[in-house]
Every structure is written in structure tokens, then in C-alpha cells.
C-alpha positions in Angstrom: -16.2 -35.3 0.5 -18.3 -35.3 -2.7 -20.3 -32.3 -1.4 -17.1 -30.4 -0.6 -15.6 -31.1 -4.0 -18.8 -30.0 -5.7 -18.9 -26.8 -3.7 -15.3 -26.0 -4.5 -15.9 -26.7 -8.1 -18.7 -24.1 -8.1 -17.0 -21.3 -6.2 -13.2 -21.6 -6.8 -13.2 -20.3 -10.5 -15.0 -17.1 -9.4 -12.8 -16.7 -6.4 -9.7 -17.1 -8.5 -10.9 -14.4 -10.8 -11.5 -12.1 -7.8 -8.1 -13.0 -6.5 -6.5 -11.8 -9.7 -8.4 -8.5 -9.5 -7.4 -8.1 -5.8 -3.7 -8.7 -6.7 -3.9 -6.1 -9.6 -5.3 -3.5 -7.3 -2.8 -4.3 -4.6 0.2 -4.0 -6.8 -0.9 -0.9 -8.7 -1.9 0.8 -5.5 1.5 0.0 -3.9 3.3 1.3 -6.9 1.4 4.6 -7.1 1.6 4.9 -3.3 5.3 4.4 -3.5 5.7 7.3 -5.9 3.3 9.5 -3.8 4.8 8.4 -0.5 8.4 9.0 -1.6 7.6 12.5 -2.9 5.7 13.3 0.4 8.6 12.0 2.5 11.2 14.1 0.6 8.9 17.1 0.9 8.6 16.7 4.6 12.4 16.3 5.1 13.9 18.5 2.5 11.0 20.6 1.0 11.0 23.6 3.3 8.1 25.0 5.2 5.4 25.1 2.6 6.0 21.8 0.9 6.6 20.1 4.2 3.3 21.5 5.6 1.4 20.5 2.5 2.8 17.0 2.6 2.0 16.8 6.3 -1.7 17.8 5.7 -2.0 15.1 3.0 -0.5 12.4 5.3 -2.6 13.4 8.3 -5.8 13.5 6.2 -5.4 10.0 4.8 -3.9 8.4 7.8 -6.5 9.9 10.1 -9.7 9.0 8.3 -11.2 5.6 7.5 -10.5 4.2 4.1 -14.2 3.6 3.5 -14.9 7.3 3.9 -12.1 8.2 1.5 -13.5 5.8 -1.1 -17.0 7.3 -0.8 -15.7 10.9 -1.0 -13.7 10.2 -4.1 -16.4 8.0 -5.8 -19.5 9.9 -4.8 -18.2 13.3 -3.8 -16.0 14.3 -6.7 -18.9 14.3 -9.2 -20.4 17.2 -7.2 -17.4 19.3 -8.2 -17.5 18.2 -11.8 -15.0 15.3 -11.7 -16.5 11.9 -12.3 -14.2 8.9 -12.2 -15.0 5.4 -13.4 -15.4 3.1 -10.4 -12.1 1.2 -11.3 -10.1 4.5 -11.3 -11.9 5.8 -8.2 -11.0 2.7 -6.3 -7.4 2.6 -7.4 -7.0 6.3 -6.6 -8.4 5.9 -3.1 -6.1 2.9 -2.4 -3.0 4.7 -3.8 -3.6 7.9 -1.9 -4.2 6.0 1.3 -1.1 3.8 0.8 1.0 6.8 -0.2 0.3 8.5 3.2 1.4 5.5 5.1 4.5 4.8 2.9 5.5 8.5 3.3 6.0 7.9 7.0 8.0 4.7 6.5 10.3 6.5 4.1 10.6 9.6 6.3 11.7 7.4 9.1 14.2 5.7 6.9 15.6 9.0 5.7 15.9 10.4 9.1 17.7 7.3 10.3 20.6 8.1 8.0 23.1 10.2 9.9 23.6 13.8 9.0 27.3 13.2 8.6 26.6 11.3 5.3 25.0 14.4 3.7 27.9 16.5 4.9 30.4 14.0 3.5 28.6 13.9 0.1 28.5 17.7 -0.1 32.2 17.8 0.9 33.2 15.8 -2.1 31.3 18.1 -4.5 27.9 16.5 -4.7 24.9 18.8 -5.0 22.1 18.3 -2.4 19.9 16.6 -5.0 22.6 14.2 -6.0 23.5 13.5 -2.3 19.9 12.6 -1.6 19.6 10.5 -4.7 22.8 8.5 -4.6 23.8 8.5 -0.9 20.7 9.0 1.3 17.9 7.3 -0.5 19.5 3.9 -1.4 20.2 3.4 2.3 17.0 4.9 3.6 14.8 2.7 1.4 16.6 -0.4 2.7 16.3 0.7 6.3 12.5 1.4 5.7 11.9 -2.0 4.0 11.0 -4.0 7.1 8.3 -1.4 8.1 7.2 -0.9 4.5 6.6 -4.7 4.3 3.6 -4.2 6.5 2.0 -2.0 3.9 1.8 -4.7 1.3 0.2 -7.1 3.7 -2.3 -4.4 4.8 -3.1 -3.4 1.3 -4.1 -7.0 0.4 -6.8 -6.7 3.1 -7.6 -3.0 2.4 -8.8 -3.9 -1.1 -11.7 -5.7 0.5 -13.6 -2.4 0.7 -13.7 -1.7 -3.1 -16.4 -4.3 -3.6 -18.7 -1.5 -2.3 -18.4 0.3 -5.6 -19.0 -2.8 -7.6 -15.4 -3.9 -8.2 -15.3 -7.7 -8.8 -12.4 -8.4 -6.5 -12.2 -11.3 -4.1 -14.9 -9.8 -1.7 -17.0 -8.7 -4.7 -17.1 -12.3 -6.0 -17.8 -13.6 -2.5 -20.9 -11.3 -2.3 -22.1 -12.6 -5.6 -21.6 -16.2 -4.6 -23.2 -15.8 -1.2 -26.3 -14.4 -2.9 -26.4 -17.1 -5.5 -26.0 -20.1 -3.3 -27.6 -18.7 -0.1 -24.7 -19.9 2.1 -22.8 -16.8 3.1 -20.9 -18.4 6.1 -19.4 -21.1 4.0 -18.5 -18.7 1.2 -16.9 -16.1 3.4 -15.0 -18.7 5.3 -13.6 -19.9 2.0 -12.7 -16.3 1.1 -11.0 -15.9 4.4 -8.8 -18.9 3.5 -7.9 -17.2 0.2 -6.9 -14.0 2.1 -4.8 -16.1 4.5 -2.9 -17.7 1.6 -2.3 -14.3 -0.1 -1.1 -12.7 3.2 1.1 -15.7 4.0 2.7 -15.7 0.6 3.3 -12.0 0.7 4.8 -12.2 4.2 7.2 -15.0 3.2 8.2 -13.1 0.0 8.8 -9.9 1.9 10.9 -11.5 4.6 13.1 -13.0 1.9 13.5 -9.6 0.2 14.2 -7.9 3.6 16.9 -10.4 4.4 18.5 -9.9 1.0 18.6 -6.1 1.2 19.2 -5.5 4.9 22.3 -3.4 5.9 24.2 -5.2 8.6 24.9 -2.9 11.6 22.5 -0.1 10.4 19.5 0.3 12.6 16.7 2.9 12.8 17.6 5.8 15.0 21.4 5.4 14.6 22.8 8.8 13.7 26.4 8.3 12.6 
């Protein structure tokens, strides 16, 4: 027990620091991804041929390639065309672009689950198309998409693990440092795994509570009324 207590005393402060960095990147990436994803979803559904095609290319590119490749292209590749980003910004941009592509599909599914009759009814009472989307379609679509969207937050907590490769001191970055200092990688990474389990468990519990609060009784995906 004394050995365990001494070990935890050595590693926990650094891992807590890394956890805070992980949470910051997770929340910021989700927020930026929400903006990008919602814009891409609206472009695909309402944007016409050119905007819809452009959004589709963005979504396919970031959903169809590994996150690690995206990080390396943005961090190491952009300087070749004259755009050098600090590693913190490059990591956040990568996570946000990746998250936005996935969120776009959640939102698109939510929008398309709202029956066409609601748009027609909104236009019939004098709403413009923009106002109908803003005040009638989106409030329902976001609530319908929330259960699927919840997976994105859980996934993003784990996706941030790749950013240590560009020297970000997140949870995995701190684990790498501790493993090299104490020469005990198995114990360190098992401890880090427990940290991730706690984060994912807390996020899952929170999102379930939020989903129950905002769910629309009787409205399910694919119901077109």
C-alpha cells in the first residue's frame, strides 16, 4: 500500500494537469466542430448543388481519412504552402475539422428526420425559408440528433490522445513523460487508462441526463410527418 501511495503521489499531479489540457481540447474542438458541422449540414440540405457538393467533399475527406494523417498534414504540411501554425492551434484545428465532419452527419440526419410538412406549414403562415429553418426545423432537429451527437463527445475525449505526437502536454503527453522518467510504462499507461475511463464514464452519464431532458416524446428518426 505504501508503494502504491508513493507512486500515485508522484504521478497524479502531472496526470491531473494533462487531464485539464485534454478537457480543454475536447470542449473547444466540440464547440468549433459544432459550428462547422451545423454549417456543413445546412449546406448539404439547403445549400444547393455547389454548396452541398463542397460540404460533402469536406465531410468525406475528414471522415474517410485517419485523424493522425490529418494532424500531420496540418502541422507538417501547411508550412510547405506558407502557413505555419503553432502546435496548439494545429492540434485544435485538426480536432475541430474532424469533429465537424462527423457532427455534420448527425445534424443532417436530424434535419431530414423533421417532416417536410413542417417547412410547408411555416411557409404558409408567412415565415421565410431562413426563419422556418431557424425557428421551426433546427430546434427539433438538434434535439433529435442529440443521442447520436453524444457519441461524438465520448469519442473526442479519446481522439485527443493523438495530439501528444506534436508535443501537446495532454493526458497522453504527460503519460509519455512519466513513463520515460520512471521507466515503468505499463503501470503509467494503465493508470492513464483509468483516467480515460473516468472521463468517458462521467461524459456518458452527463450526456444521458441531457438527452433525457431534451428528448421529444413520440418523435423518432425517420418519421416524416
